[in-house]
N, CA and C atoms as an extended XYZ file, in Angstrom:
561
Properties=species:S:1:pos:R:3:atomname:S:1:resname:S:1:resid:I:1 pbc="F F F"
N        -4.342      -22.671       39.998 N   MET     1
C        -3.188      -22.138       39.300 CA  MET     1
C        -3.660      -21.400       38.057 C   MET     1
N        -3.200      -20.207       37.885 N   ASN     2
C        -3.551      -19.397       36.722 CA  ASN     2
C        -2.714      -19.805       35.518 C   ASN     2
N        -3.328      -19.741       34.337 N   PRO     3
C        -2.525      -20.052       33.137 CA  PRO     3
C        -1.462      -18.967       32.937 C   PRO     3
N        -0.364      -19.310       32.307 N   PRO     4
C         0.684      -18.309       32.089 CA  PRO     4
C         0.178      -17.186       31.197 C   PRO     4
N         0.649      -15.978       31.484 N   GLN     5
C         0.266      -14.839       30.653 CA  GLN     5
C         1.018      -14.921       29.332 C   GLN     5
N         0.312      -14.585       28.283 N   THR     6
C         0.975      -14.503       26.991 CA  THR     6
C         0.927      -13.062       26.530 C   THR     6
N         2.003      -12.622       25.958 N   PHE     7
C         2.091      -11.260       25.458 CA  PHE     7
C         2.252      -11.316       23.947 C   PHE     7
N         1.602      -10.403       23.249 N   PRO     8
C         1.754      -10.411       21.797 CA  PRO     8
C         3.220      -10.206       21.408 C   PRO     8
N         3.589      -10.847       20.319 N   SER     9
C         4.967      -10.690       19.865 CA  SER     9
C         5.186       -9.255       19.386 C   SER     9
N         6.412       -8.852       19.399 N   ARG    10
C         6.753       -7.507       18.918 CA  ARG    10
C         6.431       -7.408       17.449 C   ARG    10
N         5.920       -6.256       17.068 N   GLU    11
C         5.631       -6.048       15.653 CA  GLU    11
C         6.934       -5.988       14.864 C   GLU    11
N         6.889       -6.582       13.700 N   ARG    12
C         7.997       -6.494       12.754 CA  ARG    12
C         7.557       -5.547       11.649 C   ARG    12
N         8.287       -4.485       11.458 N   ARG    13
C         7.911       -3.473       10.474 CA  ARG    13
C         8.630       -3.711        9.151 C   ARG    13
N         7.856       -3.640        8.084 N   LEU    14
C         8.394       -3.723        6.726 CA  LEU    14
C         8.019       -2.427        6.018 C   LEU    14
N         9.002       -1.697        5.531 N   HIS    15
C         8.713       -0.473        4.790 CA  HIS    15
C         8.727       -0.804        3.300 C   HIS    15
N         7.637       -0.514        2.620 N   VAL    16
C         7.490       -0.792        1.194 CA  VAL    16
C         7.693        0.523        0.445 C   VAL    16
N         8.781        0.594       -0.322 N   ILE    17
C         9.059        1.820       -1.060 CA  ILE    17
C         8.581        1.684       -2.505 C   ILE    17
N         8.675        2.787       -3.206 N   GLN    18
C         8.258        2.855       -4.603 CA  GLN    18
C         8.864        1.708       -5.413 C   GLN    18
N         8.001        1.004       -6.133 N   GLY    19
C         8.482       -0.085       -6.967 CA  GLY    19
C         8.667       -1.398       -6.225 C   GLY    19
N         8.161       -1.494       -5.005 N   GLU    20
C         8.273       -2.733       -4.233 CA  GLU    20
C         6.898       -3.259       -3.846 C   GLU    20
N         6.889       -4.512       -3.388 N   PHE    21
C         5.704       -5.088       -2.772 CA  PHE    21
C         6.177       -6.070       -1.716 C   PHE    21
N         5.278       -6.414       -0.805 N   ALA    22
C         5.596       -7.395        0.233 CA  ALA    22
C         4.334       -8.171        0.555 C   ALA    22
N         4.486       -9.439        0.923 N   VAL    23
C         3.372      -10.277        1.366 CA  VAL    23
C         3.791      -10.975        2.652 C   VAL    23
N         2.792      -11.314        3.475 N   SER    24
C         3.109      -11.993        4.730 CA  SER    24
C         1.886      -12.723        5.272 C   SER    24
N         2.174      -13.787        6.022 N   ASP    25
C         1.130      -14.483        6.775 CA  ASP    25
C         1.446      -14.426        8.270 C   ASP    25
N         2.352      -13.522        8.646 N   ASP    26
C         2.786      -13.357       10.032 CA  ASP    26
C         1.950      -12.259       10.700 C   ASP    26
N         1.177      -12.584       11.740 N   PRO    27
C         0.351      -11.569       12.403 CA  PRO    27
C         1.157      -10.461       13.088 C   PRO    27
N         2.457      -10.652       13.269 N   ALA    28
C         3.286       -9.627       13.903 CA  ALA    28
C         3.831       -8.609       12.898 C   ALA    28
N         3.595       -8.833       11.620 N   VAL    29
C         4.124       -7.930       10.594 CA  VAL    29
C         3.182       -6.755       10.373 C   VAL    29
N         3.771       -5.561       10.287 N   VAL    30
C         3.047       -4.361        9.875 CA  VAL    30
C         3.845       -3.743        8.735 C   VAL    30
N         3.162       -3.496        7.632 N   MET    31
C         3.787       -2.893        6.459 CA  MET    31
C         3.467       -1.410        6.454 C   MET    31
N         4.428       -0.610        6.012 N   SER    32
C         4.179        0.827        5.966 CA  SER    32
C         4.764        1.419        4.698 C   SER    32
N         4.220        2.558        4.313 N   THR    33
C         4.731        3.291        3.165 CA  THR    33
C         4.324        4.742        3.294 C   THR    33
N         4.980        5.592        2.532 N   ILE    34
C         4.637        7.008        2.457 CA  ILE    34
C         4.208        7.277        1.027 C   ILE    34
N         3.041        7.895        0.872 N   LEU    35
C         2.462        8.116       -0.452 CA  LEU    35
C         2.151        9.581       -0.691 C   LEU    35
N         2.485       10.028       -1.864 N   GLY    36
C         2.016       11.310       -2.364 CA  GLY    36
C         1.101       10.988       -3.533 C   GLY    36
N         1.640       11.109       -4.750 N   SER    37
C         0.859       10.766       -5.937 CA  SER    37
C         0.856        9.268       -6.208 C   SER    37
N         1.773        8.534       -5.602 N   CYS    38
C         1.821        7.082       -5.776 CA  CYS    38
C         0.593        6.437       -5.138 C   CYS    38
N         0.345        5.185       -5.494 N   VAL    39
C        -0.763        4.428       -4.926 CA  VAL    39
C        -0.228        3.136       -4.328 C   VAL    39
N        -0.810        2.747       -3.203 N   ALA    40
C        -0.522        1.454       -2.578 CA  ALA    40
C        -1.829        0.685       -2.472 C   ALA    40
N        -1.781       -0.583       -2.850 N   ALA    41
C        -2.919       -1.480       -2.669 CA  ALA    41
C        -2.605       -2.372       -1.475 C   ALA    41
N        -3.508       -2.391       -0.502 N   CYS    42
C        -3.394       -3.260        0.670 CA  CYS    42
C        -4.406       -4.383        0.466 C   CYS    42
N        -3.916       -5.580        0.179 N   MET    43
C        -4.777       -6.720       -0.148 CA  MET    43
C        -4.661       -7.785        0.910 C   MET    43
N        -5.803       -8.482        1.144 N   ARG    44
C        -5.725       -9.622        2.057 CA  ARG    44
C        -6.830      -10.627        1.762 C   ARG    44
N        -6.535      -11.859        2.136 N   ASP    45
C        -7.494      -12.949        2.090 CA  ASP    45
C        -7.621      -13.421        3.535 C   ASP    45
N        -8.746      -13.082        4.163 N   GLU    46
C        -8.949      -13.391        5.585 CA  GLU    46
C        -8.892      -14.892        5.840 C   GLU    46
N        -9.514      -15.673        4.982 N   GLU    47
C        -9.560      -17.124        5.188 CA  GLU    47
C        -8.175      -17.759        5.101 C   GLU    47
N        -7.361      -17.314        4.156 N   ALA    48
C        -6.006      -17.855        4.010 CA  ALA    48
C        -5.051      -17.249        5.031 C   ALA    48
N        -5.438      -16.142        5.652 N   GLY    49
C        -4.585      -15.487        6.646 CA  GLY    49
C        -3.338      -14.871        6.057 C   GLY    49
N        -3.490      -14.271        4.884 N   VAL    50
C        -2.350      -13.701        4.174 CA  VAL    50
C        -2.740      -12.345        3.593 C   VAL    50
N        -1.764      -11.455        3.496 N   GLY    51
C        -2.015      -10.152        2.898 CA  GLY    51
C        -0.735       -9.551        2.369 C   GLY    51
N        -0.883       -8.435        1.656 N   GLY    52
C         0.297       -7.780        1.108 CA  GLY    52
C         0.012       -6.355        0.687 C   GLY    52
N         1.086       -5.651        0.402 N   MET    53
C         1.017       -4.244       -0.003 CA  MET    53
C         1.993       -4.016       -1.152 C   MET    53
N         1.582       -3.152       -2.095 N   ASN    54
C         2.516       -2.698       -3.122 CA  ASN    54
C         2.579       -1.182       -3.089 C   ASN    54
N         3.437       -0.604       -3.931 N   HIS    55
C         3.603        0.846       -4.004 CA  HIS    55
C         4.054        1.151       -5.428 C   HIS    55
N         3.146        1.730       -6.241 N   PHE    56
C         3.539        2.033       -7.613 CA  PHE    56
C         3.460        3.511       -7.908 C   PHE    56
N         4.296        3.921       -8.867 N   LEU    57
C         4.509        5.315       -9.202 CA  LEU    57
C         3.657        5.795      -10.371 C   LEU    57
N         3.459        4.938      -11.364 N   LEU    58
C         2.797        5.342      -12.599 CA  LEU    58
C         1.686        4.373      -12.961 C   LEU    58
N         0.611        4.866      -13.573 N   PRO    59
C        -0.471        3.970      -13.976 CA  PRO    59
C        -0.040        3.121      -15.172 C   PRO    59
N        -0.843        2.119      -15.470 N   GLY    60
C        -0.594        1.315      -16.658 CA  GLY    60
C         0.677        0.515      -16.554 C   GLY    60
N         1.298        0.288      -17.702 N   GLY    61
C         2.512       -0.507      -17.702 CA  GLY    61
C         3.254       -0.392      -18.999 C   GLY    61
N         4.471       -0.792      -18.956 N   ARG    62
C         5.341       -0.806      -20.118 CA  ARG    62
C         5.811       -2.243      -20.321 C   ARG    62
N         5.055       -3.009      -21.061 N   GLN    63
C         5.399       -4.410      -21.289 CA  GLN    63
C         6.746       -4.546      -21.987 C   GLN    63
N         7.088       -3.554      -22.819 N   GLU    64
C         8.335       -3.647      -23.568 CA  GLU    64
C         9.563       -3.321      -22.724 C   GLU    64
N         9.376       -2.921      -21.464 N   GLN    65
C        10.502       -2.573      -20.599 CA  GLN    65
C        10.520       -3.440      -19.343 C   GLN    65
N        10.800       -4.744      -19.488 N   PRO    66
C        10.880       -5.573      -18.287 CA  PRO    66
C        12.112       -5.194      -17.478 C   PRO    66
N        12.154       -5.646      -16.263 N   GLY    67
C        13.298       -5.362      -15.412 CA  GLY    67
C        12.878       -4.632      -14.159 C   GLY    67
N        13.857       -4.102      -13.421 N   PRO    68
C        13.554       -3.497      -12.128 CA  PRO    68
C        12.618       -2.294      -12.216 C   PRO    68
N        12.669       -1.519      -13.299 N   ASP    69
C        11.792       -0.348      -13.418 CA  ASP    69
C        10.348       -0.719      -13.699 C   ASP    69
N        10.087       -1.948      -14.129 N   ALA    70
C         8.714       -2.363      -14.442 CA  ALA    70
C         7.804       -2.279      -13.224 C   ALA    70
N         8.344       -2.483      -12.021 N   MET    71
C         7.527       -2.441      -10.794 CA  MET    71
C         7.033       -1.037      -10.465 C   MET    71
N         7.548       -0.032      -11.151 N   ARG    72
C         7.071        1.328      -10.924 CA  ARG    72
C         5.703        1.527      -11.573 C   ARG    72
N         5.321        0.613      -12.455 N   TYR    73
C         4.061        0.720      -13.184 CA  TYR    73
C         2.993       -0.132      -12.522 C   TYR    73
N         1.768        0.392      -12.521 N   GLY    74
C         0.659       -0.248      -11.839 CA  GLY    74
C         0.373       -1.671      -12.273 C   GLY    74
N         0.385       -1.935      -13.571 N   VAL    75
C         0.030       -3.279      -14.043 CA  VAL    75
C         0.984       -4.322      -13.470 C   VAL    75
N         2.276       -4.093      -13.599 N   GLN    76
C         3.249       -5.065      -13.098 CA  GLN    76
C         3.167       -5.181      -11.581 C   GLN    76
N         3.033       -4.059      -10.913 N   SER    77
C         2.977       -4.063       -9.459 CA  SER    77
C         1.772       -4.847       -8.942 C   SER    77
N         0.612       -4.605       -9.543 N   MET    78
C        -0.605       -5.310       -9.116 CA  MET    78
C        -0.507       -6.804       -9.427 C   MET    78
N        -0.041       -7.145      -10.615 N   GLU    79
C         0.053       -8.557      -11.004 CA  GLU    79
C         1.035       -9.321      -10.123 C   GLU    79
N         2.183       -8.730       -9.837 N   LEU    80
C         3.161       -9.426       -8.998 CA  LEU    80
C         2.653       -9.610       -7.571 C   LEU    80
N         1.979       -8.593       -7.036 N   LEU    81
C         1.403       -8.728       -5.695 CA  LEU    81
C         0.341       -9.821       -5.680 C   LEU    81
N        -0.547       -9.812       -6.661 N   LEU    82
C        -1.584      -10.851       -6.725 CA  LEU    82
C        -0.975      -12.246       -6.827 C   LEU    82
N        -0.012      -12.413       -7.714 N   ASN    83
C         0.606      -13.734       -7.893 CA  ASN    83
C         1.288      -14.215       -6.621 C   ASN    83
N         1.944      -13.317       -5.889 N   ALA    84
C         2.587      -13.703       -4.621 CA  ALA    84
C         1.539      -14.136       -3.603 C   ALA    84
N         0.407      -13.428       -3.548 N   LEU    85
C        -0.669      -13.804       -2.629 CA  LEU    85
C        -1.275      -15.158       -3.017 C   LEU    85
N        -1.466      -15.389       -4.307 N   TYR    86
C        -2.017      -16.673       -4.764 CA  TYR    86
C        -1.092      -17.823       -4.390 C   TYR    86
N         0.218      -17.602       -4.509 N   ARG    87
C         1.177      -18.658       -4.132 CA  ARG    87
C         1.096      -18.984       -2.644 C   ARG    87
N         0.606      -18.022       -1.830 N   MET    88
C         0.496      -18.252       -0.387 CA  MET    88
C        -0.899      -18.742        0.007 C   MET    88
N        -1.732      -19.056       -0.974 N   GLY    89
C        -3.037      -19.635       -0.679 CA  GLY    89
C        -4.231      -18.709       -0.836 C   GLY    89
N        -4.002      -17.450       -1.191 N   ALA    90
C        -5.125      -16.520       -1.400 CA  ALA    90
C        -5.895      -16.907       -2.653 C   ALA    90
N        -7.165      -16.546       -2.667 N   ARG    91
C        -8.017      -16.783       -3.842 CA  ARG    91
C        -8.680      -15.474       -4.238 C   ARG    91
N        -8.743      -15.241       -5.523 N   ARG    92
C        -9.274      -13.997       -6.081 CA  ARG    92
C       -10.631      -13.627       -5.499 C   ARG    92
N       -11.530      -14.577       -5.406 N   GLU    93
C       -12.894      -14.272       -4.957 CA  GLU    93
C       -12.971      -13.909       -3.465 C   GLU    93
N       -11.903      -14.180       -2.711 N   ARG    94
C       -11.904      -13.830       -1.288 CA  ARG    94
C       -11.088      -12.575       -0.992 C   ARG    94
N       -10.361      -12.075       -1.967 N   LEU    95
C        -9.499      -10.912       -1.723 CA  LEU    95
C       -10.310       -9.662       -1.423 C   LEU    95
N        -9.808       -8.887       -0.480 N   GLN    96
C       -10.360       -7.579       -0.146 CA  GLN    96
C        -9.227       -6.585       -0.269 C   GLN    96
N        -9.508       -5.450       -0.916 N   VAL    97
C        -8.458       -4.478       -1.192 CA  VAL    97
C        -8.865       -3.095       -0.712 C   VAL    97
N        -7.913       -2.423       -0.086 N   LYS    98
C        -8.053       -1.013        0.272 CA  LYS    98
C        -6.960       -0.263       -0.481 C   LYS    98
N        -7.340        0.808       -1.159 N   LEU    99
C        -6.404        1.600       -1.951 CA  LEU    99
C        -6.120        2.928       -1.269 C   LEU    99
N        -4.849        3.355       -1.323 N   PHE   100
C        -4.437        4.604       -0.693 CA  PHE   100
C        -3.520        5.385       -1.626 C   PHE   100
N        -3.524        6.704       -1.472 N   GLY   101
C        -2.605        7.565       -2.211 CA  GLY   101
C        -3.310        8.299       -3.334 C   GLY   101
N        -2.566        8.557       -4.398 N   GLY   102
C        -3.128        9.243       -5.550 CA  GLY   102
C        -3.398       10.718       -5.314 C   GLY   102
N        -2.651       11.339       -4.425 N   ALA   103
C        -2.864       12.755       -4.110 CA  ALA   103
C        -2.225       13.652       -5.170 C   ALA   103
N        -2.704       14.849       -5.221 N   ARG   104
C        -2.077       15.884       -6.057 CA  ARG   104
C        -1.301       16.776       -5.099 C   ARG   104
N        -0.041       16.418       -4.872 N   VAL   105
C         0.741       17.103       -3.846 CA  VAL   105
C         1.513       18.312       -4.373 C   VAL   105
N         1.680       18.408       -5.695 N   VAL   106
C         2.400       19.541       -6.282 CA  VAL   106
C         1.515       20.165       -7.352 C   VAL   106
N         1.058       21.375       -7.094 N   GLU   107
C         0.221       22.094       -8.058 CA  GLU   107
C         1.047       22.470       -9.283 C   GLU   107
N         0.368       22.566      -10.415 N   GLY   108
C         1.032       23.025      -11.625 CA  GLY   108
C         1.603       21.906      -12.472 C   GLY   108
N         1.703       20.711      -11.929 N   LEU   109
C         2.181       19.574      -12.708 CA  LEU   109
C         0.987       18.728      -13.113 C   LEU   109
N         1.199       17.819      -14.048 N   SER   110
C         0.090       16.939      -14.424 CA  SER   110
C        -0.354       16.146      -13.195 C   SER   110
N        -1.622       15.798      -13.163 N   ASP   111
C        -2.192       15.121      -11.992 CA  ASP   111
C        -1.996       13.613      -12.094 C   ASP   111
N        -0.757       13.178      -11.888 N   ILE   112
C        -0.434       11.754      -11.955 CA  ILE   112
C        -1.135       10.989      -10.841 C   ILE   112
N        -1.383       11.645       -9.716 N   GLY   113
C        -2.093       10.993       -8.612 CA  GLY   113
C        -3.486       10.564       -9.026 C   GLY   113
N        -4.202       11.426       -9.726 N   LEU   114
C        -5.538       11.093      -10.225 CA  LEU   114
C        -5.454        9.919      -11.192 C   LEU   114
N        -4.474        9.951      -12.086 N   GLN   115
C        -4.314        8.860      -13.056 CA  GLN   115
C        -4.028        7.540      -12.341 C   GLN   115
N        -3.193        7.575      -11.305 N   ASN   116
C        -2.893        6.365      -10.531 CA  ASN   116
C        -4.136        5.829       -9.833 C   ASN   116
N        -4.919        6.730       -9.232 N   ALA   117
C        -6.133        6.318       -8.516 CA  ALA   117
C        -7.132        5.676       -9.469 C   ALA   117
N        -7.359        6.313      -10.606 N   VAL   118
C        -8.305        5.785      -11.596 CA  VAL   118
C        -7.822        4.426      -12.098 C   VAL   118
N        -6.529        4.318      -12.400 N   PHE   119
C        -5.989        3.045      -12.855 CA  PHE   119
C        -6.260        1.936      -11.834 C   PHE   119
N        -5.939        2.193      -10.567 N   ALA   120
C        -6.081        1.167       -9.529 CA  ALA   120
C        -7.541        0.714       -9.399 C   ALA   120
N        -8.463        1.662       -9.391 N   GLU   121
C        -9.889        1.307       -9.290 CA  GLU   121
C       -10.343        0.496      -10.501 C   GLU   121
N        -9.916        0.911      -11.696 N   GLN   122
C       -10.309        0.188      -12.907 CA  GLN   122
C        -9.682       -1.200      -12.968 C   GLN   122
N        -8.451       -1.319      -12.505 N   PHE   123
C        -7.786       -2.618      -12.485 CA  PHE   123
C        -8.576       -3.601      -11.624 C   PHE   123
N        -8.932       -3.179      -10.411 N   LEU   124
C        -9.674       -4.070       -9.512 CA  LEU   124
C       -11.028       -4.436      -10.106 C   LEU   124
N       -11.724       -3.464      -10.684 N   ALA   125
C       -13.032       -3.732      -11.292 CA  ALA   125
C       -12.895       -4.727      -12.439 C   ALA   125
N       -11.903       -4.552      -13.298 N   SER   126
C       -11.746       -5.452      -14.441 CA  SER   126
C       -11.327       -6.857      -14.012 C   SER   126
N       -10.655       -6.973      -12.876 N   GLU   127
C       -10.231       -8.282      -12.366 CA  GLU   127
C       -11.286       -8.925      -11.466 C   GLU   127
N       -12.354       -8.197      -11.164 N   GLY   128
C       -13.402       -8.733      -10.305 CA  GLY   128
C       -12.959       -8.897       -8.861 C   GLY   128
N       -12.088       -8.004       -8.403 N   ILE   129
C       -11.564       -8.068       -7.032 CA  ILE   129
C       -12.260       -7.001       -6.201 C   ILE   129
N       -12.650       -7.364       -4.999 N   SER   130
C       -13.435       -6.495       -4.124 CA  SER   130
C       -12.630       -5.320       -3.565 C   SER   130
N       -13.028       -4.115       -3.949 N   HIS   131
C       -12.425       -2.874       -3.436 CA  HIS   131
C       -13.318       -2.401       -2.296 C   HIS   131
N       -12.835       -2.553       -1.050 N   ILE   132
C       -13.693       -2.290        0.108 CA  ILE   132
C       -13.427       -0.963        0.802 C   ILE   132
N       -12.483       -0.175        0.306 N   GLY   133
C       -12.264        1.120        0.937 CA  GLY   133
C       -10.868        1.638        0.753 C   GLY   133
N       -10.494        2.546        1.640 N   GLY   134
C        -9.195        3.179        1.583 CA  GLY   134
C        -9.353        4.679        1.521 C   GLY   134
N        -8.381        5.330        0.903 N   SER   135
C        -8.388        6.787        0.810 CA  SER   135
C        -7.565        7.193       -0.399 C   SER   135
N        -8.253        7.582       -1.467 N   LEU   136
C        -7.593        7.990       -2.701 CA  LEU   136
C        -7.836        9.466       -2.968 C   LEU   136
N        -6.904       10.055       -3.707 N   ARG   137
C        -6.997       11.428       -4.188 CA  ARG   137
C        -6.727       12.430       -3.063 C   ARG   137
N        -7.193       13.629       -3.227 N   GLY   138
C        -6.947       14.679       -2.249 CA  GLY   138
C        -5.656       15.417       -2.556 C   GLY   138
N        -5.215       16.215       -1.601 N   GLN   139
C        -4.010       17.026       -1.804 CA  GLN   139
C        -2.973       16.816       -0.717 C   GLN   139
N        -3.193       15.824        0.120 N   ARG   140
C        -2.273       15.577        1.234 CA  ARG   140
C        -1.546       14.253        1.052 C   ARG   140
N        -0.275       14.301        1.336 N   ALA   141
C         0.501       13.067        1.376 CA  ALA   141
C         0.114       12.314        2.644 C   ALA   141
N         0.390       11.046        2.686 N   ARG   142
C         0.003       10.235        3.833 CA  ARG   142
C         0.989        9.114        4.083 C   ARG   142
N         1.035        8.711        5.337 N   ARG   143
C         1.748        7.499        5.730 CA  ARG   143
C         0.674        6.450        5.978 C   ARG   143
N         0.892        5.261        5.450 N   VAL   144
C        -0.069        4.176        5.612 CA  VAL   144
C         0.627        3.005        6.284 C   VAL   144
N        -0.031        2.449        7.298 N   GLN   145
C         0.429        1.234        7.949 CA  GLN   145
C        -0.650        0.173        7.741 C   GLN   145
N        -0.213       -1.045        7.412 N   PHE   146
C        -1.135       -2.130        7.095 CA  PHE   146
C        -0.686       -3.398        7.800 C   PHE   146
N        -1.623       -3.979        8.556 N   TRP   147
C        -1.401       -5.268        9.197 CA  TRP   147
C        -2.025       -6.310        8.269 C   TRP   147
N        -1.215       -7.023        7.476 N   PRO   148
C        -1.748       -7.852        6.400 CA  PRO   148
C        -2.603       -9.041        6.820 C   PRO   148
N        -2.407       -9.559        8.005 N   VAL   149
C        -3.204      -10.714        8.435 CA  VAL   149
C        -4.573      -10.267        8.948 C   VAL   149
N        -4.607       -9.198        9.744 N   SER   150
C        -5.891       -8.734       10.294 CA  SER   150
C        -6.650       -7.827        9.341 C   SER   150
N        -5.943       -7.180        8.418 N   GLY   151
C        -6.579       -6.236        7.507 CA  GLY   151
C        -6.680       -4.829        8.063 C   GLY   151
N        -6.216       -4.628        9.274 N   ARG   152
C        -6.256       -3.294        9.893 CA  ARG   152
C        -5.338       -2.345        9.131 C   ARG   152
N        -5.806       -1.095        8.962 N   VAL   153
C        -5.016       -0.072        8.285 CA  VAL   153
C        -5.072        1.207        9.099 C   VAL   153
N        -3.942        1.881        9.186 N   ARG   154
C        -3.892        3.207        9.821 CA  ARG   154
C        -3.304        4.168        8.791 C   ARG   154
N        -3.991        5.288        8.622 N   GLN   155
C        -3.511        6.324        7.717 CA  GLN   155
C        -3.265        7.598        8.510 C   GLN   155
N        -2.135        8.232        8.255 N   MET   156
C        -1.805        9.490        8.918 CA  MET   156
C        -1.456       10.523        7.861 C   MET   156
N        -2.127       11.660        7.901 N   ALA   157
C        -1.822       12.748        6.977 CA  ALA   157
C        -0.486       13.356        7.373 C   ALA   157
N         0.341       13.642        6.391 N   LEU   158
C         1.620       14.268        6.669 CA  LEU   158
C         1.445       15.782        6.701 C   LEU   158
N         2.075       16.399        7.657 N   ALA   159
C         1.924       17.841        7.852 CA  ALA   159
C         2.719       18.649        6.843 C   ALA   159
N         3.723       18.045        6.202 N   ASP   160
C         4.584       18.798        5.297 CA  ASP   160
C         4.542       18.210        3.893 C   ASP   160
N         3.493       18.524        3.123 N   PRO   161
C         3.447       17.990        1.764 CA  PRO   161
C         4.472       18.687        0.877 C   PRO   161
N         4.723       18.114       -0.271 N   GLY   162
C         5.613       18.750       -1.230 CA  GLY   162
C         6.808       17.887       -1.563 C   GLY   162
N         7.917       18.536       -1.889 N   ARG   163
C         9.111       17.854       -2.348 CA  ARG   163
C         9.593       16.769       -1.383 C   ARG   163
N         9.488       17.005       -0.075 N   SER   164
C         9.972       16.010        0.883 CA  SER   164
C         9.214       14.693        0.736 C   SER   164
N         7.946       14.767        0.340 N   VAL   165
C         7.163       13.553        0.140 CA  VAL   165
C         7.673       12.789       -1.069 C   VAL   165
N         7.974       13.506       -2.147 N   LEU   166
C         8.490       12.844       -3.339 CA  LEU   166
C         9.781       12.100       -3.016 C   LEU   166
N        10.623       12.706       -2.207 N   GLU   167
C        11.868       12.052       -1.800 CA  GLU   167
C        11.588       10.874       -0.871 C   GLU   167
N        10.659       11.038        0.053 N   ALA   168
C        10.348        9.982        1.018 CA  ALA   168
C         9.734        8.766        0.348 C   ALA   168
N         8.953        8.983       -0.720 N   GLU   169
C         8.341        7.860       -1.428 CA  GLU   169
C         9.395        6.931       -2.007 C   GLU   169
N        10.574        7.470       -2.281 N   GLN   170
C        11.590        6.698       -2.978 CA  GLN   170
C        12.642        6.084       -2.065 C   GLN   170
N        12.587        6.354       -0.771 N   SER   171
C        13.651        5.856        0.095 CA  SER   171
C        13.101        5.276        1.387 C   SER   171
N        13.949        4.543        2.053 N   LYS   172
C        13.589        4.008        3.366 CA  LYS   172
C        13.493        5.184        4.340 C   LYS   172
N        12.625        5.098        5.356 N   PRO   173
C        12.470        6.224        6.258 CA  PRO   173
C        13.718        6.451        7.115 C   PRO   173
N        13.960        7.707        7.427 N   ALA   174
C        15.055        8.052        8.324 CA  ALA   174
C        14.638        7.700        9.745 C   ALA   174
N        15.533        7.880       10.694 N   VAL   175
C        15.232        7.561       12.085 CA  VAL   175
C        14.066        8.395       12.582 C   VAL   175
N        14.062        9.688       12.272 N   ALA   176
C        12.967       10.563       12.706 CA  ALA   176
C        11.823       10.461       11.712 C   ALA   176
N        10.605       10.329       12.198 N   GLU   177
C         9.431       10.254       11.357 CA  GLU   177
C         8.960       11.659       11.033 C   GLU   177
N         8.350       11.882        9.827 N   PRO   178
C         7.824       13.207        9.525 CA  PRO   178
C         6.694       13.571       10.490 C   PRO   178
N         6.475       14.875       10.625 N   ALA   179
C         5.398       15.339       11.496 CA  ALA   179
C         4.066       14.825       10.975 C   ALA   179
N         3.211       14.353       11.855 N   LEU   180
C         1.924       13.807       11.469 CA  LEU   180
C         0.820       14.719       11.944 C   LEU   180
N        -0.267       14.718       11.196 N   GLN   181
C        -1.409       15.517       11.581 CA  GLN   181
C        -2.644       14.652       11.478 C   GLN   181
N        -3.096       14.138       12.586 N   GLY   182
C        -4.287       13.289       12.604 CA  GLY   182
C        -3.987       11.889       12.115 C   GLY   182
N        -4.664       10.935       12.652 N   ALA   183
C        -4.518        9.560       12.218 CA  ALA   183
C        -5.910        8.936       12.181 C   ALA   183
N        -6.108        8.119       11.171 N   VAL   184
C        -7.386        7.451       11.008 CA  VAL   184
C        -7.107        5.966       10.865 C   VAL   184
N        -7.807        5.134       11.606 N   GLU   185
C        -7.654        3.696       11.470 CA  GLU   185
C        -8.884        3.151       10.772 C   GLU   185
N        -8.637        2.284        9.797 N   LEU   186
C        -9.704        1.647        9.026 CA  LEU   186
C        -9.645        0.150        9.267 C   LEU   186
N       -10.779       -0.429        9.544 N   PHE   187
C       -10.797       -1.872        9.776 CA  PHE   187
C       -11.550       -2.564        8.682 C   PHE   187
């Protein structure tokens, strides 16, 4: 008699928009976001079987402005994501992080994407957290999918950079996905 076939559970998708973060220990969860100049940190602790993603708009932080807008700043976003992971059993010395985003998608404006990328790298270095890869900077917006338990990441360059990306970063995705150009998976 053959053992019963098992099929993987359906993926549960979580879209992380600007100013949000999510953590999970469910292997069926895949987190996604759309990034232009914003940065997302995809963190996981393999031993604890937990991971998470954030999405921040601006580097640094405004300690004097607590509240819902505080998550738009890198310091608050990174700290809240880390604390949520620690509550689920993650440990700083085991964390692995991949950073994405920080593009310069609109010429002629200040390069906030560069500032976000530099902030994220410096934050991880100052906290002693392992930055193992990702994709920062450039001039293309991207969609990022992250499987927090396995650590698998897929990045897809968006074919239509510009204003539509700025709008997409701030809202849940519509039924139709933007046109994609190439996809890269990082393990």
